[in-house]
Structures are given as C-alpha cells and as structure tokens.
N, C-alpha and C positions, 0 to 999 in steps of 0.2 A: 306577869300574867300575859298569856297570848290569847287574844279574843278575835274571832271572825264574825262579821255582821253580814248576814244574807239580806239583801234589799237595803243596802247602806244609804241609798239616795233618798229615802223617805224623810219627811220633815223632822220628826223626832229622832229617827235612826241616825241621820248624819250628825245631828247635834250630840247624840249619845256617843258616837264614835269620837268626836272631838273632845268631849268631856273625859272619856277614858284615856285618850291620848295625853291629855293634860295631866292625868293622874300617873303618867309614865308607864302605861300598859302598852304592849305591842299590839297594834290594831291592823287588821286587814279587812277587806270587804269586797262585795260583789253586787252587781245589779245589771239588769238588761237595758236600763235607760236611766240616766241621771240628768235632771234639769236644773236650771238656775233657780235659786241661789245656791243649792246644795253643791253643784258641780264646782263652782269657784271656791266655796268655803272648804270643801274637802281637799281641793288642790292646794290651797293656802297652807294647810297643815300636813301636806304630803300623804294624804289618805285616799286620794282619788284612784280607783282601780285602773291599771294600765290598759286593761282589755275589758270591753263590754261583755256581758253575758255570764253564764254560770259555768264555772270551771271546777269540776270535782277534785282536780289535782291540788287545788288550794286547801283542801281539807286534809290535814295530816295529823298524826298522833301528837304532835307538839302542841296542838291547841288545848287550852284549858276549858274553853267554852265556845259555843256558837250561839249567837243571838239572831233570831229570825223576825223580820218585819212583816206587816200585814200584806205587803205587795207580793211576797213569795207565795208559791202554791205548795200544797202538800207533796206533790211529786217533784219538787225541785231537786235536781241531781246532786247539788251540794248538801242539801238536807239529808238525802238518802245516804250519802257517803258518811256524814257525821254519825248517823245512827249505826251504820255498819261498823264504825270504829269505836262505838260506845262513848262518843264525846257528848258531854252534857249539853242539851239544847234548851235555851231559855226563850220565852217571849221577852220583849223589852221591859214590861212592867215587873215581870218575875225577876229579871236581873237587877233592876233598880231596887227592888225590895232587898235582894241579897246584899247589895252595896250599902244599904242604909238600915239594916235590921238592928243595929246597935245604937241607933240615933232616935231622938224624939221626932216622930213623924206627924206631919200635918197634911190632911188631904181635903181639898175643896171639890165637892161633887154637886150635882144638880143638872137640870136640863139647860140652864142658861146662866151666864154671869161667872162661870168658873174661871175663865182666863183673866177677867178683870179683877176679881177678888184676889186670886193668886198673885197677880201683878202688883196690886195695891200692897199686899203684905210684904212682898219682896222689896218694894220701893221703901217702905217704912223701916224694915229691918236693915237695909243697906245704909240708909241715912243715919241710923242709930248704931252703926258699926257692929252689927251682929254678924257672926260667921254662920253661914247656912248653905246647905245643898238645895237644889231645886229642880223641878221639871215643870215647864209651862208651855202652853200650846201656841204662843205667839212671841215674836221678837219684842223686847222691851228696851227702851232707851236706858243706857247705862249698864247693860248686860251683854256681853259678847256672844253668849250662846243661850239656847233655850233649855239646856240641861247642864247642871254642874254636880259633880260627884267628887268628894275629897275624902282623905283619911281623917282630917281634923275636925270638920264642922260637927257640932253636937245636934244640930237641927236639920231636918229635911222637909221641905214643903213641896207638895205635888198638886198639880191640877188633875183631878180624878175623873177621867173620861169613862163613860159607861159602855163604850163600844168594846168589841171583842179584842182579846189580847194578841192573838196571832192566828194563822190558818190552822194551827194544831191545837191551840189553847182557846177554847170557846168561852172561857170565863170573861166577864167584863173586867176591864183593866183595874177599875177602882176596888174590886174585890180582893186584889192581891197585896195592897199596901198596908193593911192592918194599922190604921193610925191611932195615935194617942189623942189627937185633936182632929175632929172631923166637922166640916160644915156642909150643909145641903141647902142650896139656894131656892129650890122649888122644883116641881115636877110637872112636865108637860110631855106627852107622848112623842117619842122620836125613834129613829132607827127601826122603822116598821119591817124592814127586810130581816131583822134579827129578832125583834120582839113583836110578834104579829098581833098581840092584843095589849090594850092599856094595862090590864091586870098583870100580865107577864112583865111589862116594863116596870110597873110599880114594885113588883116583887124584888127587882134587882136592888132597889134602895133599902128594902128591908134586910136583904142579905148583907149589903154594905154595912149597915148599922151593927148587925150581929157579928161581923168580922172585925169590928174595931177592938182595940185592946180593952180588957176589963178595966172598969173605972175611967174609961175615956170620957173626954168632954165632947158632947155633940151639940153643935150650934145649928139652929134650923130657922128657916123663914116662917114666922108664925102666921102669916096671912094665907098660907097654902093649906087648903082643907085636906088634900090627900096626904100631905106631909105630916100634918098634925095627927092624922089617924095612924100612920106608920110609927110615929114617935110614941103614941099612946100604947102601942103593942110591942115596943122595943124592950130590950133587956133592962131589968130593974137596976143593975149595977153599973149604970152610966150616969153621967152628969149632964142633963139636958138644959140647954140655954136658948130660949127663943130670941129672935131679933126682928125688928120691923124696919121702918124707914127713918133714917136720921132726919131730924128737923132741919128744914132749909127754906130759903126764899129764892124766887127766880126774878132776876132783873134782865133787862135787855143786854145781851152779850155776857151775862154773868150769873152764876149761882153762888149763894153764900150759905155756909153752914151756920146754924143757930146753936151756939155753944155757950150756955149760961148767959152772961151779959155781953157776949162777943158775937160779931158777925164776921166769919172767916171766908173770904172769897176762895173758890176752888176752880180748877181748870177743866172740870168735867161737869156734865149736867144730866138732868133727867131723873125722874123718880126711881127708875130701876137702878141707876148708878148710886143714888143716895141709899138704897137698900144694900147694894154691894158694899158701900163704904162702911155702913154700920156693922155688917158681918165681918169685914176685914178688921175693924177696930176690936171686936171681941176676940178674934184670933190673936191679934198682936198683944192684947192684954194677957191672954193665956201664956204667951211666951215671955212675959216680963216687961213689956212696953207700957209706960204710963200713958194716961190720956193726954197729958201735956206733950209728951214725946210724939204720940201718934198725930195729933193735930198739926204740930210744927212741921212734920214730914209730909203729911197727906196734901197740904195746900199746893205743893209743887208737882203732884202727880198729874201727868198729862194723858194718861190712858194707855192701853195696849194697842199695838198696831192693828188696824182694821176693826177697831171697836169705836164707833162714832169718831173716826179719825178725820180731822179737818184737812181737806186737800187744797182748798183755795178760799180766799176771803176778800171781799171788797167792802166799800162803805155800806152797800145796801143788799149784798148777797153773800152766800157762803155755800160751799159744796162739802158734804160729808160722805165718808164711805164706811160701811159696816158689814161685818161678816154674817149678819143675820140671815138665817135660813129656816129655822123652825117657826111655827105660828106664834108662839108666845114671845120669842125674841123679836120677831118682825113687828108685832103690835107694840111692844115696849119701846122699840127704837123709834118708830114713827111718832108715838105719843111724846117721847122725850124731845124730839126735834121740834114738834109743834109747840110744846109747852115752853121751851126756851125762847122761841121767837114767835109769840102769838100774833104779832102784827104783820108778819111776812107770810106770803103764800108758801106753801110747802109742796114741792114737786118730788114725789117719791118714785124711784125706779127699782124694781125687784126682779131677780131672776129665780125661777124655779129650776133647781139644778140637782139637788140630792135625790137619791132613790126614793126616800119617803115623800118628798114634796111633789114628785112627778107621778106618784101612784094615784090612780083614779079614785080609789076608796078613801085616800087620805086627804084629798083636796078640800073637802068640806071643813077640815080643821082650820082653814084659812079664812073662814067667814068673818067679815068685818074687821080683819086685822089692819087694813089700811084706810079705815074710814076717816081718820084724823087728817089725812093728806088732802090738800085741795085738789090736786091732780095726781094720778098714779098710773104708772106703766107696770104691767106684769109681763115678763118675757120668758119664753121657753123655746128650746130648740127641738124640733121633731127628730133631728139626728141624735141628740142626747138620749131621747126615749128609745131609739133603735139600738144605740150602743149599750144601754142598760137593760135591753130586752124587755121593755115594759109595753103595756098596751097603749096604743096611740090615744091622745086626748085632743080635744078641739078647743079653739078659742072660746067658743060659747060655754063649754064646760067650765073653763077656768073663770070666765066672767061671772057665771052663776055661782060658783063656789065662793068667790070673794064677796059677793052679795051686796055691793054698793055701786052706785052709778058714777063714781069718780074714776073708774078703772078703764084703761085701754089695754087690750091684750095684743102683744106683738110676738111674731115667730121668726122675724128676720132683723138683723142689726140695722139695716138701712131704714126700717120703719121707725126705730127709736131715733135715729139721727134726724130724720125728716120732722118728727114731732118736736125735738129739741131746737132745731133751727127756727121753728115758728113759735117758740115759747118766749114771752117777755122775761127778761132777766131781772130788771129792776124790782127791788123789794120782794125777791123770790129766793128761797133756799132750796138746794137740790140735795137729795139723800139717795145715794146709790147703795144697794144692798144685795150681796150675793156671796156664796162660797165658791162660785165659779168665776168665769171671765166674760160672760155675755158673748160667747162664740168669738172671742178675740177682739171685741169692740174696744177701740182706744179712747176711753173716756177722758184721759188727760188732754188729748188733742182737742176734743170737743169743748172741754172746760176752758182751755186756753183761748179758743176762738170766741166763746160766748161771754166769758167774764173779763 
C-alpha cells in the first residue's frame, strides 16, 4: 500500500505514519512546519519530508490513499490534486476504522479521563500478553508509539475524541469507530467553537451510542446526570453497564485500593482516577481479563504522560503537571492533589489556553474549580486571544469568573516567576496545569531552583 499523509507532523498523524510504516506500507508525507518530538521521530523512521510545504507533485496515481490531518486547510494544493486524481481521501479516524473493521473495537469517550482509561487498559492488556492495536492521545511508558496497527491483532482500543475528524469531515472522531465495547466517562461542555450549545455537545454522545455495533456493551459513569439521561434514551439492543468509584483509602504519599480483604497500593491517586480505574477494569473484563489479572497489573500503572505527572519530589514538597484545561478536569485535578496531601499547602497554576477557555461567555464555567487550592494563579496571554481572534478579556473578568478569593490572575510570565520566587516551598505542593506552555515559561528551571 502507498499512503500519503497531509499534515504528517501532527501528534497523532506522525504516530499513524510510523504505525503504517511498521506495517510495511510505503509512507510519504508533507507539512508546512514540523516540531519536536515529531520531527526527530519521523527522521528516525526515514519518514521526515525532505522539503517543507505542500508539493502537489507528491500526489501521483500510484497512491492508494491520502490521509488528511486537522492542520491542513480545505484549499490545500495536495488535497486538491488528490481529488483531481480521484484518489481516496480519508480523515485519520476514518482510515483507522478501515484498518480495524474486522477486529473487536473498544472506544473510550467522554469529556475527561479518556487518555487515562485507555492507557490503563493498554497497560493491563500488555502485562497479560494480549495482542492489540491502539490509538491513544499521550505517550505511555512501555509503548513506542501512540498508534499501533497490525494485520494480526484481534482487538483494537481507541481513545475516542469528540472533536472534528478533519477540515473536510466535520463528524466527531468517535462517531467513526463503531465499537463493540464503549465507555463514556462523563460529559462536561467543551469545544464551544464547534458545539456552540451544551445541548448540541450532549447530542454528540447520543449519536456515539447509536453508532456502536448492535448488542455492544456500553459502560458509563453512573454519577453523571446528563449521561444517565442519554443512556435511558439509548437503543434497547445494547448492554448497559454503570460504574462508579473504586473503593479506596488515601494515606500520605499513597493510595490503596480496597479489594475484598486486601489493600493494594497503587501509583496513581485522586477520586477521579479511582473512577477511571473502575471503568478500565470493566473494559478489561469484557476482553477476557480476570479481576485477579487486572489488579496484579494495575498496581504498576504510573499514569499517562501529562496526567498528574510527578515532575519532582522532596521530603516535604512535590511538583505535578497535568494537561487539565476543561472546567471539570481542572476541578477534579485540584481536588485530587489536595485530597492526596491534605496536610500540605497546594499552590495551583493554571493556563487559560484553548479556544473554549478564553471565550468570554465560557469563562463562568470555571466558577469555584480551584477553590480547593490554598493559592492559585490563573494565567492567560493577550497575544493568544489575538491569535485566536477572540474578544479581549480582562484580569478582573477572569477573577470574577473563578469566583474565589485564592486566585491571582497573571498575563505575563514574569509575574508568575515573581510570585513563585516569594512562595515558601516547605510543606507545599505545586500543581501546574495547561494544554499550552505558559508562553514558553521554563517551569523546569524554576522547579530546579526552588525545590
């Protein structure tokens, strides 16, 4: 097979390119800019385009398919050439389905926790010597790539993102996978640039359920009122299984699972992760993993990259990083960090970075999300607002939206540095949360100086 990837430098796209290369497909690609780590990883496999930019001459009749990433525009010259030659054009989720339509497919959807649950299932399956394909949104220890596609594996597990499939395909990604086993973690409004009302966003999950295979197993978070309503209106020929929070206890520096007469220490913490773990267990049991096999494997799970990731630790302090950006995930992450270390001060630093989070009308969704922190910084860059062509917001608007008096709002990186330089470190944990990079602020340097 000869496959060309337009916008090959994307996070999933470059991993897909490597996965198809490993399947012995002939892979070519293009992009107008490729950043690390994609650049080095593509170069390692001989897949890095020799020339930047879009080159229509790369599109020839020898190609069996073209896969287009979200970074490409509808007027991309390579895309236009592919259409002229009647070459089949796929979004990446559409192509992943084509590669796995003969397999048992598992999809993890929901507004938060998707990456963690998918990673947990992958970890357990690997330790129990299951052969499976996968697509997950974060790098996981023990896995070379974020995508794997093979001829042989009988199972495929995907993180089911609800964002659009491609510039040409406006369907949410998770609508395309048609799973035999589906899990929905919970629903909290996100991606307001695509789903302008909460009702519209909710409807995407109803469609997801309808697009599962007949007699599919649908595992859902039973504490979510909106999700319970969707489930009650779902197709009758599905097997619905609710889940809640796995029983656990929190100790200083440790969380233990309560399993019958046992107490099993795990390397993750927080109520939200204990919900994730229970959901992952139900998926694994659907795939033939016993409870004993699950617990034996899950105790060594350290989490996915950028999900409550421990950056540094001393006898009295710790620094964690999390990808949190939506209100529900922000609140859950702050609560988890405080619950695990109730006797330490919690200093939480959060960046408003996504289109949704910077939208004036969406800001009130963040009300009281950081109230469990002893001190909190909320950062946003006015330049990011300009770049995203959004209406300017003020520090006062952000402070009012968050609604608690523990918040300091910053718009310049040096403001954050000044506050941190004057913050006592002893008996304090630091929690850094963003899907961006705080305008290039080097937190590692600050951490190394202060801890």
